[in-house]
Backbone and ligand atoms as CSV (ligand in chain L), in Angstrom:
chain,resi,resn,atom,element,x,y,z
A,1,MET,N,N,0.842,-1.197,0.002
A,1,MET,CA,C,-0.011,0.001,-0.003
A,1,MET,C,C,0.882,1.253,-0.005
A,2,SER,N,N,0.485,2.225,-0.748
A,2,SER,CA,C,1.356,3.401,-0.804
A,2,SER,C,C,1.237,4.230,0.482
A,3,LYS,N,N,2.381,4.774,0.883
A,3,LYS,CA,C,2.454,5.534,2.133
A,3,LYS,C,C,1.959,6.962,1.913
A,4,ARG,N,N,1.621,7.586,2.999
A,4,ARG,CA,C,1.092,8.932,2.913
A,4,ARG,C,C,2.031,9.912,3.625
A,5,ILE,N,N,2.396,10.945,2.899
A,5,ILE,CA,C,3.314,11.895,3.513
A,5,ILE,C,C,2.676,13.285,3.612
A,6,ALA,N,N,3.129,14.028,4.619
A,6,ALA,CA,C,2.745,15.437,4.749
A,6,ALA,C,C,4.018,16.225,4.521
A,7,ILE,N,N,3.924,17.250,3.707
A,7,ILE,CA,C,5.092,18.120,3.468
A,7,ILE,C,C,4.823,19.461,4.165
A,8,PHE,N,N,5.825,19.916,4.889
A,8,PHE,CA,C,5.720,21.243,5.567
A,8,PHE,C,C,6.681,22.198,4.851
A,9,ALA,N,N,6.173,23.341,4.446
A,9,ALA,CA,C,7.037,24.301,3.743
A,9,ALA,C,C,6.600,25.733,4.053
A,10,SER,N,N,7.562,26.638,3.999
A,10,SER,CA,C,7.271,28.056,4.274
A,10,SER,C,C,7.692,28.948,3.087
A,11,GLY,N,N,8.362,28.382,2.085
A,11,GLY,CA,C,8.997,29.250,1.108
A,11,GLY,C,C,8.606,28.926,-0.334
A,12,ALA,N,N,9.624,28.965,-1.193
A,12,ALA,CA,C,9.387,28.827,-2.636
A,12,ALA,C,C,8.791,27.451,-3.003
A,13,GLY,N,N,9.177,26.433,-2.283
A,13,GLY,CA,C,8.584,25.112,-2.494
A,13,GLY,C,C,9.240,24.282,-3.593
A,14,SER,N,N,10.503,24.587,-3.936
A,14,SER,CA,C,11.121,23.821,-5.024
A,14,SER,C,C,11.354,22.356,-4.618
A,15,ASN,N,N,11.679,22.130,-3.348
A,15,ASN,CA,C,11.846,20.725,-2.896
A,15,ASN,C,C,10.501,19.990,-2.880
A,16,PHE,N,N,9.490,20.660,-2.402
A,16,PHE,CA,C,8.138,20.094,-2.436
A,16,PHE,C,C,7.775,19.704,-3.865
A,17,ASN,N,N,8.052,20.609,-4.793
A,17,ASN,CA,C,7.728,20.341,-6.202
A,17,ASN,C,C,8.501,19.135,-6.732
A,18,ALA,N,N,9.781,19.052,-6.367
A,18,ALA,CA,C,10.603,17.921,-6.823
A,18,ALA,C,C,10.046,16.592,-6.281
A,19,ILE,N,N,9.597,16.608,-5.039
A,19,ILE,CA,C,9.024,15.372,-4.450
A,19,ILE,C,C,7.714,15.038,-5.169
A,20,ALA,N,N,6.892,16.057,-5.399
A,20,ALA,CA,C,5.622,15.815,-6.099
A,20,ALA,C,C,5.886,15.262,-7.505
A,21,ASN,N,N,6.921,15.766,-8.179
A,21,ASN,CA,C,7.257,15.261,-9.514
A,21,ASN,C,C,7.665,13.798,-9.455
A,22,ALA,N,N,8.486,13.455,-8.456
A,22,ALA,CA,C,8.959,12.061,-8.333
A,22,ALA,C,C,7.773,11.118,-8.053
A,23,ILE,N,N,6.821,11.612,-7.296
A,23,ILE,CA,C,5.648,10.775,-6.997
A,23,ILE,C,C,4.802,10.626,-8.273
A,24,GLU,N,N,4.656,11.721,-8.984
A,24,GLU,CA,C,3.870,11.687,-10.236
A,24,GLU,C,C,4.496,10.709,-11.236
A,25,LYS,N,N,5.832,10.679,-11.248
A,25,LYS,CA,C,6.542,9.772,-12.178
A,25,LYS,C,C,6.600,8.349,-11.629
A,26,LYS,N,N,5.982,8.140,-10.512
A,26,LYS,CA,C,5.933,6.834,-9.823
A,26,LYS,C,C,7.313,6.345,-9.381
A,27,GLU,N,N,8.228,7.291,-9.187
A,27,GLU,CA,C,9.529,6.916,-8.634
A,27,GLU,C,C,9.428,6.633,-7.136
A,28,ILE,N,N,8.411,7.231,-6.515
A,28,ILE,CA,C,8.147,6.956,-5.092
A,28,ILE,C,C,6.711,6.470,-4.981
A,29,ALA,N,N,6.526,5.331,-4.287
A,29,ALA,CA,C,5.157,4.823,-4.104
A,29,ALA,C,C,4.571,5.519,-2.885
A,30,ALA,N,N,4.104,6.745,-3.082
A,30,ALA,CA,C,3.568,7.502,-1.940
A,30,ALA,C,C,2.557,8.494,-2.486
A,31,GLU,N,N,1.840,9.056,-1.536
A,31,GLU,CA,C,0.881,10.080,-1.896
A,31,GLU,C,C,1.140,11.284,-0.986
A,32,ILE,N,N,1.074,12.459,-1.507
A,32,ILE,CA,C,1.182,13.647,-0.645
A,32,ILE,C,C,-0.219,13.908,-0.104
A,33,ALA,N,N,-0.391,13.597,1.176
A,33,ALA,CA,C,-1.731,13.724,1.780
A,33,ALA,C,C,-2.072,15.198,1.967
A,34,ILE,N,N,-1.038,15.995,2.306
A,34,ILE,CA,C,-1.310,17.415,2.561
A,34,ILE,C,C,-0.014,18.237,2.571
A,35,LEU,N,N,-0.165,19.486,2.143
A,35,LEU,CA,C,0.932,20.437,2.349
A,35,LEU,C,C,0.538,21.321,3.522
A,36,VAL,N,N,1.410,21.425,4.494
A,36,VAL,CA,C,1.173,22.282,5.655
A,36,VAL,C,C,2.094,23.490,5.520
A,37,SER,N,N,1.543,24.671,5.666
A,37,SER,CA,C,2.392,25.877,5.561
A,37,SER,C,C,1.972,26.936,6.573
A,38,ASP,N,N,2.978,27.593,7.139
A,38,ASP,CA,C,2.729,28.701,8.068
A,38,ASP,C,C,2.738,30.025,7.306
A,39,CYS,N,N,2.680,29.932,5.989
A,39,CYS,CA,C,2.793,31.134,5.162
A,39,CYS,C,C,1.833,30.998,3.975
A,40,PRO,N,N,0.567,31.419,4.181
A,40,PRO,CA,C,-0.457,31.189,3.155
A,40,PRO,C,C,-0.131,31.753,1.770
A,41,GLU,N,N,0.756,32.771,1.746
A,41,GLU,CA,C,1.053,33.402,0.437
A,41,GLU,C,C,2.295,32.828,-0.238
A,42,CYS,N,N,2.907,31.815,0.320
A,42,CYS,CA,C,4.214,31.384,-0.215
A,42,CYS,C,C,4.076,30.555,-1.500
A,43,GLY,N,N,5.214,30.403,-2.181
A,43,GLY,CA,C,5.242,29.649,-3.431
A,43,GLY,C,C,4.782,28.219,-3.258
A,44,ALA,N,N,5.118,27.596,-2.153
A,44,ALA,CA,C,4.752,26.189,-1.943
A,44,ALA,C,C,3.243,26.024,-1.958
A,45,VAL,N,N,2.500,26.960,-1.355
A,45,VAL,CA,C,1.038,26.872,-1.330
A,45,VAL,C,C,0.489,27.018,-2.739
A,46,GLU,N,N,1.084,27.931,-3.474
A,46,GLU,CA,C,0.657,28.131,-4.861
A,46,GLU,C,C,0.859,26.847,-5.685
A,47,ILE,N,N,2.034,26.212,-5.499
A,47,ILE,CA,C,2.326,24.970,-6.216
A,47,ILE,C,C,1.292,23.906,-5.853
A,48,ALA,N,N,0.991,23.784,-4.570
A,48,ALA,CA,C,0.026,22.760,-4.117
A,48,ALA,C,C,-1.319,22.977,-4.773
A,49,LYS,N,N,-1.743,24.235,-4.800
A,49,LYS,CA,C,-3.056,24.530,-5.387
A,49,LYS,C,C,-3.060,24.163,-6.854
A,50,LYS,N,N,-1.976,24.526,-7.572
A,50,LYS,CA,C,-1.883,24.205,-9.005
A,50,LYS,C,C,-1.926,22.697,-9.227
A,51,ARG,N,N,-1.293,21.946,-8.303
A,51,ARG,CA,C,-1.185,20.510,-8.491
A,51,ARG,C,C,-2.403,19.780,-7.926
A,52,GLY,N,N,-3.303,20.506,-7.304
A,52,GLY,CA,C,-4.495,19.849,-6.731
A,52,GLY,C,C,-4.171,19.078,-5.459
A,53,ILE,N,N,-3.165,19.530,-4.728
A,53,ILE,CA,C,-2.797,18.884,-3.450
A,53,ILE,C,C,-3.464,19.659,-2.313
A,54,ASP,N,N,-4.074,18.950,-1.362
A,54,ASP,CA,C,-4.722,19.619,-0.230
A,54,ASP,C,C,-3.715,20.443,0.552
A,55,VAL,N,N,-4.195,21.564,1.074
A,55,VAL,CA,C,-3.315,22.490,1.803
A,55,VAL,C,C,-3.940,22.833,3.151
A,56,PHE,N,N,-3.101,22.856,4.180
A,56,PHE,CA,C,-3.482,23.540,5.423
A,56,PHE,C,C,-2.484,24.679,5.611
A,57,ALA,N,N,-2.951,25.892,5.325
A,57,ALA,CA,C,-2.066,27.063,5.492
A,57,ALA,C,C,-2.636,27.894,6.631
A,58,PHE,N,N,-1.764,28.256,7.537
A,58,PHE,CA,C,-2.249,28.968,8.733
A,58,PHE,C,C,-1.331,30.145,9.027
A,59,ASN,N,N,-1.856,31.077,9.786
A,59,ASN,CA,C,-1.039,32.174,10.263
A,59,ASN,C,C,-0.821,31.958,11.759
A,60,PRO,N,N,0.406,31.719,12.163
A,60,PRO,CA,C,0.677,31.419,13.584
A,60,PRO,C,C,0.118,32.488,14.533
A,61,LYS,N,N,-0.003,33.718,14.029
A,61,LYS,CA,C,-0.509,34.802,14.874
A,61,LYS,C,C,-1.967,34.587,15.265
A,62,ASP,N,N,-2.672,33.737,14.528
A,62,ASP,CA,C,-4.082,33.464,14.853
A,62,ASP,C,C,-4.227,32.453,15.989
A,63,TYR,N,N,-3.100,31.964,16.487
A,63,TYR,CA,C,-3.133,30.952,17.553
A,63,TYR,C,C,-2.431,31.497,18.804
A,64,HIS,N,N,-2.849,30.976,19.969
A,64,HIS,CA,C,-2.246,31.464,21.209
A,64,HIS,C,C,-0.760,31.141,21.274
A,65,ASN,N,N,-0.416,29.930,20.849
A,65,ASN,CA,C,0.973,29.500,20.973
A,65,ASN,C,C,1.237,28.312,20.035
A,66,LYS,N,N,2.456,27.828,20.079
A,66,LYS,CA,C,2.869,26.711,19.196
A,66,LYS,C,C,2.006,25.472,19.446
A,67,HIS,N,N,1.740,25.201,20.719
A,67,HIS,CA,C,0.958,24.011,21.030
A,67,HIS,C,C,-0.430,24.105,20.348
A,68,ALA,N,N,-0.999,25.315,20.316
A,68,ALA,CA,C,-2.344,25.473,19.752
A,68,ALA,C,C,-2.331,25.162,18.246
A,69,TYR,N,N,-1.374,25.704,17.498
A,69,TYR,CA,C,-1.426,25.414,16.057
A,69,TYR,C,C,-0.909,24.001,15.753
A,70,GLU,N,N,0.013,23.505,16.565
A,70,GLU,CA,C,0.484,22.122,16.311
A,70,GLU,C,C,-0.619,21.098,16.660
A,71,SER,N,N,-1.492,21.435,17.622
A,71,SER,CA,C,-2.596,20.520,17.932
A,71,SER,C,C,-3.552,20.435,16.739
A,72,LYS,N,N,-3.766,21.585,16.142
A,72,LYS,CA,C,-4.633,21.641,14.952
A,72,LYS,C,C,-3.985,20.823,13.821
A,73,ILE,N,N,-2.680,21.016,13.637
A,73,ILE,CA,C,-1.976,20.246,12.585
A,73,ILE,C,C,-2.063,18.767,12.904
A,74,TYR,N,N,-1.859,18.431,14.161
A,74,TYR,CA,C,-1.913,17.016,14.539
A,74,TYR,C,C,-3.256,16.398,14.170
A,75,ASP,N,N,-4.350,17.105,14.484
A,75,ASP,CA,C,-5.693,16.586,14.156
A,75,ASP,C,C,-5.819,16.337,12.655
A,76,ILE,N,N,-5.295,17.280,11.881
A,76,ILE,CA,C,-5.381,17.141,10.412
A,76,ILE,C,C,-4.560,15.947,9.932
A,77,LEU,N,N,-3.348,15.800,10.479
A,77,LEU,CA,C,-2.474,14.701,10.038
A,77,LEU,C,C,-3.060,13.347,10.427
A,78,LYS,N,N,-3.715,13.334,11.580
A,78,LYS,CA,C,-4.337,12.079,12.031
A,78,LYS,C,C,-5.467,11.699,11.069
A,79,ASP,N,N,-6.269,12.665,10.715
A,79,ASP,CA,C,-7.364,12.418,9.761
A,79,ASP,C,C,-6.817,11.927,8.432
A,80,CYS,N,N,-5.669,12.467,8.026
A,80,CYS,CA,C,-5.067,12.098,6.721
A,80,CYS,C,C,-4.270,10.794,6.828
A,81,GLU,N,N,-4.140,10.247,8.010
A,81,GLU,CA,C,-3.355,9.009,8.224
A,81,GLU,C,C,-1.954,9.118,7.639
A,82,VAL,N,N,-1.243,10.133,8.104
A,82,VAL,CA,C,0.096,10.404,7.576
A,82,VAL,C,C,1.144,9.462,8.189
A,83,ASP,N,N,2.019,8.903,7.332
A,83,ASP,CA,C,3.085,8.026,7.814
A,83,ASP,C,C,4.376,8.782,8.102
A,84,LEU,N,N,4.650,9.820,7.299
A,84,LEU,CA,C,5.934,10.523,7.400
A,84,LEU,C,C,5.714,12.020,7.193
A,85,ILE,N,N,6.379,12.819,8.041
A,85,ILE,CA,C,6.363,14.269,7.844
A,85,ILE,C,C,7.703,14.674,7.216
A,86,VAL,N,N,7.602,15.420,6.122
A,86,VAL,CA,C,8.785,15.843,5.374
A,86,VAL,C,C,8.859,17.368,5.462
A,87,LEU,N,N,9.879,17.863,6.170
A,87,LEU,CA,C,10.066,19.313,6.223
A,87,LEU,C,C,10.880,19.747,5.016
A,88,ALA,N,N,10.337,20.684,4.268
A,88,ALA,CA,C,11.023,21.138,3.063
A,88,ALA,C,C,11.035,22.673,3.075
A,89,GLY,N,N,11.951,23.226,3.829
A,89,GLY,CA,C,12.012,24.679,3.967
A,89,GLY,C,C,10.931,25.194,4.911
A,90,TYR,N,N,10.605,24.419,5.932
A,90,TYR,CA,C,9.630,24.874,6.949
A,90,TYR,C,C,10.421,25.647,7.999
A,91,MET,N,N,10.083,26.925,8.175
A,91,MET,CA,C,10.936,27.819,8.943
A,91,MET,C,C,10.550,27.927,10.425
A,92,ARG,N,N,9.932,26.889,10.964
A,92,ARG,CA,C,9.604,26.902,12.399
A,92,ARG,C,C,10.182,25.692,13.092
A,93,ILE,N,N,10.505,25.888,14.353
A,93,ILE,CA,C,11.020,24.772,15.152
A,93,ILE,C,C,9.825,23.974,15.634
A,94,LEU,N,N,9.884,22.654,15.448
A,94,LEU,CA,C,8.731,21.824,15.876
A,94,LEU,C,C,8.757,21.672,17.391
A,95,GLY,N,N,7.567,21.645,17.967
A,95,GLY,CA,C,7.436,21.449,19.412
A,95,GLY,C,C,7.043,20.034,19.747
A,96,PRO,N,N,6.948,19.741,21.046
A,96,PRO,CA,C,6.672,18.369,21.490
A,96,PRO,C,C,5.327,17.820,21.009
A,97,THR,N,N,4.377,18.700,20.722
A,97,THR,CA,C,3.047,18.218,20.291
A,97,THR,C,C,3.177,17.320,19.051
A,98,LEU,N,N,4.010,17.714,18.110
A,98,LEU,CA,C,4.195,16.871,16.926
A,98,LEU,C,C,5.380,15.914,17.097
A,99,LEU,N,N,6.431,16.367,17.758
A,99,LEU,CA,C,7.647,15.541,17.869
A,99,LEU,C,C,7.384,14.223,18.599
A,100,ARG,N,N,6.546,14.287,19.643
A,100,ARG,CA,C,6.316,13.063,20.436
A,100,ARG,C,C,5.564,12.034,19.634
A,101,VAL,N,N,4.545,12.491,18.925
A,101,VAL,CA,C,3.674,11.537,18.206
A,101,VAL,C,C,4.397,10.985,16.967
A,102,PHE,N,N,5.155,11.833,16.308
A,102,PHE,CA,C,5.813,11.412,15.070
A,102,PHE,C,C,7.302,11.119,15.290
A,103,HIS,N,N,7.628,10.621,16.447
A,103,HIS,CA,C,9.024,10.312,16.770
A,103,HIS,C,C,9.665,9.450,15.686
A,104,GLN,N,N,10.811,9.864,15.163
A,104,GLN,CA,C,11.536,9.146,14.098
A,104,GLN,C,C,10.743,9.073,12.802
A,105,ARG,N,N,9.723,9.894,12.689
A,105,ARG,CA,C,8.955,9.923,11.442
A,105,ARG,C,C,8.838,11.339,10.898
A,106,ILE,N,N,9.839,12.166,11.258
A,106,ILE,CA,C,9.912,13.534,10.723
A,106,ILE,C,C,11.349,13.732,10.201
A,107,ILE,N,N,11.432,14.169,8.945
A,107,ILE,CA,C,12.771,14.391,8.380
A,107,ILE,C,C,12.857,15.816,7.859
A,108,ASN,N,N,14.109,16.274,7.731
A,108,ASN,CA,C,14.371,17.639,7.253
A,108,ASN,C,C,15.558,17.632,6.292
A,109,ILE,N,N,15.576,18.606,5.423
A,109,ILE,CA,C,16.733,18.771,4.533
A,109,ILE,C,C,17.374,20.124,4.855
A,110,HIS,N,N,18.705,20.133,4.917
A,110,HIS,CA,C,19.421,21.353,5.318
A,110,HIS,C,C,20.609,21.563,4.376
A,111,PRO,N,N,20.793,22.814,3.917
A,111,PRO,CA,C,21.850,23.034,2.920
A,111,PRO,C,C,23.240,23.261,3.508
A,112,SER,N,N,23.721,22.284,4.258
A,112,SER,CA,C,25.119,22.316,4.716
A,112,SER,C,C,25.499,20.885,5.112
A,113,LEU,N,N,26.778,20.712,5.390
A,113,LEU,CA,C,27.219,19.410,5.912
A,113,LEU,C,C,27.125,19.491,7.428
A,114,LEU,N,N,25.971,19.143,7.953
A,114,LEU,CA,C,25.789,19.197,9.411
A,114,LEU,C,C,26.815,18.290,10.075
A,115,PRO,N,N,27.357,18.649,11.241
A,115,PRO,CA,C,26.863,19.677,12.155
A,115,PRO,C,C,27.346,21.097,11.828
A,116,LYS,N,N,27.981,21.251,10.680
A,116,LYS,CA,C,28.434,22.614,10.344
A,116,LYS,C,C,27.266,23.467,9.856
A,117,TYR,N,N,27.314,24.726,10.176
A,117,TYR,CA,C,26.375,25.735,9.659
A,117,TYR,C,C,24.905,25.380,9.861
A,118,LYS,N,N,24.558,25.180,11.121
A,118,LYS,CA,C,23.159,24.936,11.473
A,118,LYS,C,C,22.382,26.252,11.351
A,119,GLY,N,N,21.070,26.139,11.320
A,119,GLY,CA,C,20.199,27.321,11.438
A,119,GLY,C,C,20.062,28.087,10.127
A,120,LEU,N,N,19.794,29.385,10.293
A,120,LEU,CA,C,19.461,30.204,9.131
A,120,LEU,C,C,20.663,30.453,8.228
A,121,ASP,N,N,20.385,30.597,6.955
A,121,ASP,CA,C,21.362,30.997,5.932
A,121,ASP,C,C,22.652,30.165,5.998
A,122,ALA,N,N,22.468,28.861,5.911
A,122,ALA,CA,C,23.626,27.969,5.981
A,122,ALA,C,C,24.577,28.189,4.806
A,123,ILE,N,N,24.032,28.568,3.665
A,123,ILE,CA,C,24.879,28.786,2.481
A,123,ILE,C,C,25.749,30.031,2.685
A,124,GLY,N,N,25.106,31.090,3.185
A,124,GLY,CA,C,25.839,32.312,3.496
A,124,GLY,C,C,26.892,32.071,4.569
A,125,GLN,N,N,26.546,31.281,5.558
A,125,GLN,CA,C,27.510,30.977,6.623
A,125,GLN,C,C,28.753,30.287,6.045
A,126,ALA,N,N,28.539,29.331,5.150
A,126,ALA,CA,C,29.670,28.600,4.559
A,126,ALA,C,C,30.533,29.553,3.729
A,127,MET,N,N,29.875,30.434,2.970
A,127,MET,CA,C,30.642,31.351,2.119
A,127,MET,C,C,31.415,32.369,2.967
A,128,ASN,N,N,30.745,32.908,3.974
A,128,ASN,CA,C,31.431,33.886,4.854
A,128,ASN,C,C,32.620,33.262,5.558
A,129,ASN,N,N,32.525,31.992,5.794
A,129,ASN,CA,C,33.588,31.276,6.487
A,129,ASN,C,C,34.702,30.842,5.524
A,130,ARG,N,N,34.542,31.168,4.263
A,130,ARG,CA,C,35.442,30.761,3.189
A,130,ARG,C,C,35.683,29.251,3.203
A,131,ALA,N,N,34.601,28.533,3.407
A,131,ALA,CA,C,34.699,27.069,3.437
A,131,ALA,C,C,35.061,26.554,2.042
A,132,LYS,N,N,35.812,25.436,2.019
A,132,LYS,CA,C,36.193,24.881,0.713
A,132,LYS,C,C,35.123,23.934,0.185
A,133,LYS,N,N,34.323,23.414,1.142
A,133,LYS,CA,C,33.226,22.543,0.704
A,133,LYS,C,C,32.007,22.765,1.589
A,134,THR,N,N,30.899,22.405,1.024
A,134,THR,CA,C,29.661,22.409,1.806
A,134,THR,C,C,28.803,21.268,1.266
A,135,GLY,N,N,27.487,21.347,1.414
A,135,GLY,CA,C,26.702,20.233,0.898
A,135,GLY,C,C,25.284,20.255,1.388
A,136,VAL,N,N,24.723,19.066,1.418
A,136,VAL,CA,C,23.318,18.889,1.794
A,136,VAL,C,C,23.247,17.772,2.806
A,137,SER,N,N,22.421,17.962,3.827
A,137,SER,CA,C,22.207,16.913,4.830
A,137,SER,C,C,20.701,16.641,4.943
A,138,ILE,N,N,20.360,15.384,5.055
A,138,ILE,CA,C,18.978,15.009,5.388
A,138,ILE,C,C,19.050,14.303,6.729
A,139,HIS,N,N,18.184,14.725,7.648
A,139,HIS,CA,C,18.294,14.203,9.017
A,139,HIS,C,C,16.913,14.052,9.650
A,140,TYR,N,N,16.856,13.196,10.667
A,140,TYR,CA,C,15.642,13.125,11.472
A,140,TYR,C,C,15.547,14.402,12.293
A,141,VAL,N,N,14.336,14.762,12.658
A,141,VAL,CA,C,14.114,16.009,13.390
A,141,VAL,C,C,13.916,15.706,14.874
A,142,ASP,N,N,14.676,16.437,15.680
A,142,ASP,CA,C,14.465,16.359,17.125
A,142,ASP,C,C,14.166,17.775,17.636
A,143,GLU,N,N,14.249,17.970,18.932
A,143,GLU,CA,C,13.832,19.278,19.482
A,143,GLU,C,C,14.842,20.413,19.212
A,144,GLY,N,N,16.019,20.081,18.736
A,144,GLY,CA,C,17.043,21.106,18.467
A,144,GLY,C,C,16.897,21.696,17.062
A,145,ILE,N,N,17.798,22.598,16.738
A,145,ILE,CA,C,17.793,23.181,15.389
A,145,ILE,C,C,18.841,22.464,14.569
A,146,ASP,N,N,18.396,21.637,13.629
A,146,ASP,CA,C,19.272,20.878,12.734
A,146,ASP,C,C,20.252,19.979,13.484
A,147,THR,N,N,19.744,19.353,14.535
A,147,THR,CA,C,20.617,18.523,15.382
A,147,THR,C,C,20.299,17.022,15.309
A,148,GLY,N,N,19.217,16.651,14.670
A,148,GLY,CA,C,18.796,15.239,14.697
A,148,GLY,C,C,19.740,14.312,13.955
A,149,LYS,N,N,19.531,13.022,14.120
A,149,LYS,CA,C,20.411,12.005,13.526
A,149,LYS,C,C,20.448,12.145,12.000
A,150,ILE,N,N,21.688,12.146,11.489
A,150,ILE,CA,C,21.855,12.343,10.039
A,150,ILE,C,C,21.554,11.040,9.298
A,151,ILE,N,N,20.791,11.171,8.215
A,151,ILE,CA,C,20.437,10.010,7.400
A,151,ILE,C,C,21.392,9.901,6.196
A,152,ILE,N,N,21.613,11.017,5.545
A,152,ILE,CA,C,22.494,10.999,4.384
A,152,ILE,C,C,23.061,12.420,4.155
A,153,GLN,N,N,24.259,12.470,3.592
A,153,GLN,CA,C,24.849,13.777,3.270
A,153,GLN,C,C,25.509,13.702,1.897
A,154,LYS,N,N,25.544,14.819,1.228
A,154,LYS,CA,C,26.291,14.894,-0.024
A,154,LYS,C,C,27.122,16.168,0.015
A,155,SER,N,N,28.387,15.974,-0.297
A,155,SER,CA,C,29.307,17.099,-0.192
A,155,SER,C,C,29.620,17.670,-1.592
A,156,ILE,N,N,29.787,18.989,-1.669
A,156,ILE,CA,C,30.277,19.590,-2.912
A,156,ILE,C,C,31.366,20.605,-2.623
A,157,LYS,N,N,32.245,20.754,-3.604
A,157,LYS,CA,C,33.307,21.752,-3.468
A,157,LYS,C,C,32.740,23.121,-3.744
A,158,ILE,N,N,33.178,24.112,-2.979
A,158,ILE,CA,C,32.792,25.502,-3.314
A,158,ILE,C,C,33.868,26.032,-4.236
A,159,ASN,N,N,33.465,26.383,-5.456
A,159,ASN,CA,C,34.457,26.836,-6.426
A,159,ASN,C,C,34.933,28.243,-6.108
A,160,LYS,N,N,36.188,28.486,-6.435
A,160,LYS,CA,C,36.752,29.827,-6.235
A,160,LYS,C,C,35.935,30.827,-7.066
A,161,ASP,N,N,35.666,31.957,-6.517
A,161,ASP,CA,C,34.907,33.010,-7.206
A,161,ASP,C,C,33.476,32.647,-7.541
A,162,GLU,N,N,32.986,31.562,-6.981
A,162,GLU,CA,C,31.596,31.176,-7.247
A,162,GLU,C,C,30.647,32.179,-6.557
A,163,THR,N,N,29.604,32.580,-7.261
A,163,THR,CA,C,28.665,33.517,-6.592
A,163,THR,C,C,27.750,32.699,-5.704
A,164,ARG,N,N,27.110,33.427,-4.813
A,164,ARG,CA,C,26.165,32.801,-3.909
A,164,ARG,C,C,25.022,32.153,-4.703
A,165,GLU,N,N,24.580,32.885,-5.751
A,165,GLU,CA,C,23.473,32.389,-6.573
A,165,GLU,C,C,23.845,31.051,-7.229
A,166,ASP,N,N,25.082,30.986,-7.744
A,166,ASP,CA,C,25.512,29.748,-8.402
A,166,ASP,C,C,25.582,28.603,-7.403
A,167,LEU,N,N,26.139,28.879,-6.255
A,167,LEU,CA,C,26.277,27.818,-5.249
A,167,LEU,C,C,24.875,27.363,-4.796
A,168,GLU,N,N,24.010,28.313,-4.585
A,168,GLU,CA,C,22.651,27.985,-4.145
A,168,GLU,C,C,21.950,27.128,-5.191
A,169,ALA,N,N,22.146,27.479,-6.465
A,169,ALA,CA,C,21.516,26.705,-7.538
A,169,ALA,C,C,22.054,25.278,-7.557
A,170,ARG,N,N,23.372,25.137,-7.358
A,170,ARG,CA,C,23.957,23.778,-7.349
A,170,ARG,C,C,23.428,22.972,-6.170
A,171,ILE,N,N,23.311,23.635,-5.033
A,171,ILE,CA,C,22.797,22.943,-3.833
A,171,ILE,C,C,21.352,22.514,-4.054
A,172,HIS,N,N,20.584,23.404,-4.649
A,172,HIS,CA,C,19.194,23.038,-4.918
A,172,HIS,C,C,19.088,21.825,-5.858
A,173,ARG,N,N,19.949,21.816,-6.874
A,173,ARG,CA,C,19.888,20.675,-7.823
A,173,ARG,C,C,20.159,19.374,-7.062
A,174,ILE,N,N,21.107,19.402,-6.148
A,174,ILE,CA,C,21.397,18.189,-5.357
A,174,ILE,C,C,20.203,17.842,-4.478
A,175,GLU,N,N,19.653,18.846,-3.818
A,175,GLU,CA,C,18.491,18.591,-2.943
A,175,GLU,C,C,17.361,17.925,-3.717
A,176,HIS,N,N,17.113,18.434,-4.927
A,176,HIS,CA,C,15.958,17.927,-5.692
A,176,HIS,C,C,16.134,16.469,-6.138
A,177,GLN,N,N,17.386,16.003,-6.168
A,177,GLN,CA,C,17.662,14.581,-6.463
A,177,GLN,C,C,17.645,13.771,-5.170
A,178,LEU,N,N,18.345,14.303,-4.183
A,178,LEU,CA,C,18.623,13.524,-2.972
A,178,LEU,C,C,17.366,13.343,-2.096
A,179,TYR,N,N,16.527,14.376,-2.022
A,179,TYR,CA,C,15.374,14.264,-1.114
A,179,TYR,C,C,14.389,13.178,-1.604
A,180,PRO,N,N,13.955,13.228,-2.867
A,180,PRO,CA,C,13.037,12.162,-3.316
A,180,PRO,C,C,13.625,10.760,-3.147
A,181,LYS,N,N,14.915,10.584,-3.485
A,181,LYS,CA,C,15.552,9.263,-3.360
A,181,LYS,C,C,15.537,8.790,-1.912
A,182,THR,N,N,15.834,9.709,-1.005
A,182,THR,CA,C,15.918,9.364,0.417
A,182,THR,C,C,14.526,9.051,0.979
A,183,ILE,N,N,13.553,9.833,0.564
A,183,ILE,CA,C,12.172,9.583,1.021
A,183,ILE,C,C,11.720,8.189,0.564
A,184,LYS,N,N,12.051,7.872,-0.688
A,184,LYS,CA,C,11.708,6.554,-1.223
A,184,LYS,C,C,12.277,5.449,-0.340
A,185,LYS,N,N,13.558,5.600,0.006
A,185,LYS,CA,C,14.241,4.574,0.811
A,185,LYS,C,C,13.602,4.469,2.197
A,186,ILE,N,N,13.347,5.597,2.813
A,186,ILE,CA,C,12.771,5.588,4.178
A,186,ILE,C,C,11.387,4.932,4.151
A,187,LEU,N,N,10.619,5.266,3.171
A,187,LEU,CA,C,9.251,4.694,3.112
A,187,LEU,C,C,9.307,3.180,2.871
A,188,GLU,N,N,10.262,2.764,2.055
A,188,GLU,CA,C,10.383,1.316,1.787
A,188,GLU,C,C,10.790,0.544,3.035
A,189,GLU,N,N,11.607,1.210,3.867
A,189,GLU,CA,C,12.096,0.539,5.076
A,189,GLU,C,C,11.075,0.618,6.206
A,190,MET,N,N,10.068,1.417,6.043
A,190,MET,CA,C,9.056,1.623,7.093
A,190,MET,C,C,8.104,0.431,7.149
A,191,LYS,N,N,7.830,0.027,8.356
A,191,LYS,CA,C,6.915,-1.134,8.452
A,191,LYS,C,C,5.481,-0.673,8.322
L,1,GRF,C1,C,16.241,24.408,0.948
L,1,GRF,O1,O,17.508,24.880,0.580
L,1,GRF,C2,C,16.335,23.516,2.171
L,1,GRF,O2,O,17.589,22.898,2.279
L,1,GRF,C3,C,16.160,24.487,3.300
L,1,GRF,O3,O,15.219,25.420,2.836
L,1,GRF,C4,C,15.331,25.509,1.422
L,1,GRF,C5,C,13.944,25.392,0.885
L,1,GRF,O4,O,13.867,25.714,-0.484
L,1,GRF,N1,N,15.736,23.779,4.491
L,1,GRF,P1,P,12.548,25.414,-1.301
L,1,GRF,O5,O,11.415,26.196,-0.607
L,1,GRF,O6,O,12.291,23.956,-1.272
L,1,GRF,O7,O,12.788,25.946,-2.663
């Protein structure tokens, strides 16, 4: 039976789109049950609407606190019978309301070779540090920021005189390959 995933995104949604493409091409036996977004106007929500994927988009300011909106998300995910939560540029730290229930069933993609350059603007951090290499990490999500157990990493050299835009584009290309492949593997290994 095909597994059901929820994708969480706050931004442009290029990783979400790459995963949706891989599912459409039947490279992954899964269904995107819902896109969850804390940013109703973002690109990811637009992509979901175009693709006919259900969306739960909320404004955190409409809720008393993280527990309140995560409880709402939890109810929705339960109704959708979600097997795996995939964070794809979701810009909020998850709280215990979701972490406890989906223990070891939430993954994230981060544009650096963790544990290096955690948090915001990992690409900028690597460039400012004049790093010779950086990369992409996919990891399980825990209560920290980009601290969970690493599942897979891919390293790339930062070319001399490379612009930020070029490096970002190369990192995105890797992400769009690596995330669908890794999701496929995780779902296959899931009981
Ligand atoms: C990606 O670079 C991902 O690694 C990071 O946020 C970015 C999301 O980009 N967590 P997009 O919205 O998928 O285009």
